[in-house]
C-alpha positions in Angstrom: -2.9 -19.1 -21.3 -6.3 -20.8 -21.7 -7.7 -17.7 -23.4 -4.7 -17.7 -25.7 -5.3 -21.3 -26.7 -9.0 -20.8 -27.2 -8.4 -17.6 -29.3 -6.0 -19.5 -31.5 -8.5 -22.3 -32.0 -11.3 -19.8 -32.9 -9.0 -17.9 -35.2 -7.9 -21.0 -37.1 -11.4 -22.4 -37.3 -12.8 -19.1 -38.7 -10.1 -18.0 -41.2 -12.8 -16.9 -43.5 -13.1 -13.8 -41.3 -9.5 -12.9 -42.0 -10.5 -10.5 -44.8 -10.3 -6.8 -45.0 -14.0 -6.4 -43.9 -13.2 -7.9 -40.4 -9.7 -6.5 -40.1 -9.0 -5.6 -36.4 -12.0 -7.7 -35.2 -10.8 -11.2 -36.2 -7.3 -11.1 -34.8 -5.6 -13.2 -32.1 -5.2 -10.3 -29.6 -8.8 -9.2 -30.1 -10.2 -12.7 -29.7 -8.1 -13.3 -26.6 -9.2 -10.1 -25.0 -12.9 -10.8 -25.7 -12.5 -14.3 -24.1 -10.8 -12.8 -21.0 -13.3 -10.0 -20.7 -16.3 -12.4 -21.1 -15.2 -15.2 -18.8 -12.8 -13.5 -16.3 -13.8 -9.8 -16.2 -14.4 -9.9 -12.4 -11.1 -11.4 -11.7 -9.3 -9.0 -14.0 -11.0 -5.9 -12.7 -9.1 -4.2 -9.8 -12.1 -3.2 -7.7 -11.9 -0.4 -5.1 -12.8 -3.0 -2.5 -9.8 -5.1 -3.5 -7.5 -2.1 -3.4 -8.8 -1.1 0.1 -8.2 -4.6 1.4 -4.6 -4.6 0.1 -4.1 -1.2 1.6 -5.4 -2.3 5.0 -3.1 -5.3 4.9 -0.1 -3.1 4.3 -1.0 -0.8 7.2 -1.8 -3.7 9.5 1.6 -5.3 8.6 3.3 -1.9 9.3 1.6 -1.4 12.6 2.5 -5.0 13.7 6.1 -4.3 13.1 6.2 -0.7 14.4 7.1 -1.6 18.0 10.2 -3.4 16.7 11.0 -0.6 14.1 11.0 2.1 16.8 12.7 -0.1 19.4 13.5 1.7 22.7 12.1 4.9 21.3 8.6 3.4 21.0 7.5 4.6 24.4 8.6 8.1 23.7 6.3 8.4 20.7 3.2 8.0 23.0 4.1 11.4 24.6 4.1 13.0 21.2 0.6 11.9 20.3 -2.0 14.7 20.5 -5.3 14.4 22.3 -7.2 13.2 19.3 -4.6 10.6 18.5 -4.7 9.3 22.1 -8.5 9.2 22.1 -8.5 7.2 18.9 -5.9 4.8 20.4 -8.0 4.2 23.5 -11.1 3.6 21.3 -9.1 1.1 19.2 -7.8 -0.8 22.2 -11.3 -1.0 23.8 -12.7 -1.9 20.4 -10.4 -4.9 20.2 -11.8 -6.1 23.6 -8.6 -5.4 25.5 -8.3 -4.1 29.0 -7.5 -0.4 28.9 -5.6 -0.7 32.2 -2.9 -2.5 30.2 -2.1 0.7 28.4 0.7 1.5 30.9 2.5 -1.8 30.1 1.8 -1.3 26.4 3.4 2.1 26.4 6.5 0.6 28.0 6.9 -2.2 25.4 5.6 -0.2 22.5 2.7 -2.6 21.8 0.2 0.3 21.9 1.5 1.2 18.4 -0.4 -1.7 17.0 -3.6 0.1 17.9 -2.9 3.6 16.5 -5.1 4.8 13.7 -3.7 5.1 10.1 -3.4 8.9 10.2 -1.3 8.6 13.3 0.9 6.0 11.6 1.4 8.3 8.6 2.2 11.2 11.0 4.9 9.1 12.8 6.5 8.4 9.4 6.3 12.1 8.5 8.2 13.0 11.6 10.7 10.1 11.8 11.1 8.4 8.4 14.6 7.1 9.3 13.2 4.2 11.3 11.5 2.7 8.3 14.3 2.4 5.8 17.7 0.7 5.5 16.2 -2.8 5.5 13.9 -2.2 8.5 10.6 -2.1 6.7 11.7 -0.9 3.2 15.0 -1.7 1.5 15.6 1.9 0.5 18.8 3.3 1.8 18.3 6.3 4.1 20.5 6.6 7.2 23.2 4.5 5.6 23.9 6.8 2.6 27.7 7.3 2.4 30.2 8.9 0.1 28.3 12.1 -0.4 28.4 15.6 1.1 26.0 16.3 4.0 24.0 18.5 1.7 23.6 15.8 -1.0 22.7 13.2 1.7 20.0 15.5 3.0 18.6 16.1 -0.5 18.5 12.3 -1.1 16.8 11.7 2.2 14.2 14.4 1.5 13.5 12.9 -1.9 13.0 9.4 -0.5 10.9 10.7 2.4 8.7 12.7 0.0 8.1 9.8 -2.4 7.1 7.4 0.4 5.1 10.0 2.3 3.1 11.0 -0.8 2.3 7.3 -1.4 1.3 6.7 2.2 -0.9 9.8 2.3 -2.5 8.8 -1.0 -3.5 5.3 0.1 -4.6 6.6 3.5 -6.8 9.2 1.8 -8.2 6.5 -0.5 -9.6 4.5 2.4 -11.9 7.5 3.2 -13.7 7.3 -0.2 -17.1 5.6 -0.1 -17.2 5.0 -3.9 -14.0 6.2 -5.6 -13.8 6.8 -9.3 -11.8 4.4 -11.4 -8.9 6.8 -11.9 -8.6 7.4 -8.2 -8.6 3.6 -7.6 -5.8 3.2 -10.2 -3.8 5.9 -8.6 -4.1 4.3 -5.2 -3.1 0.9 -6.6 0.0 2.6 -8.2 1.0 4.2 -4.9 0.5 0.9 -3.1 2.7 -0.9 -5.6 5.5 1.6 -5.0 5.3 0.9 -1.3 5.1 -2.9 -1.7 8.0 -3.2 -4.2 10.7 -2.3 -1.7 9.3 -4.0 1.4 11.7 -6.2 3.3 
């Protein structure tokens, strides 16, 4: 809004530049963009660091809610973790300064899920997407689809799972880049926005 007002003032104050010679340069939109770019370019630029922080916030939120999403089944998921996933879990628990002897209690109440790594979280979604939809974490209808044949319901579920899984894998992969290119950062932001739009 400020840039728009300043651009209008500059445009009116310098109408002598509204001739063919300066066509395209002396226009409201061009002046406004020049002001925004000069004064607020850092705030307007979606840096890789900002995207990474937003992605980490989404994954942290999801891990915090995971014990409630999985409910009574949460303890069963521990047994399905492979050795590398369990090793990473133990490292994360110790890294948080927690007593590893509490793991037995954490397995029973599902609290261990808050300390799994991001790849494990994506793997849980890949195997059991139904826990995450129908207003649990995302609003998207999944288990509650009705009025269609079993085949059509399965196709709809596969499509929903595929869309969300692609986005989750995309943003998880983005976190591994040290210095991603601009196009990769933009893609990660788009995937993140898809996941954020339908969050409960």
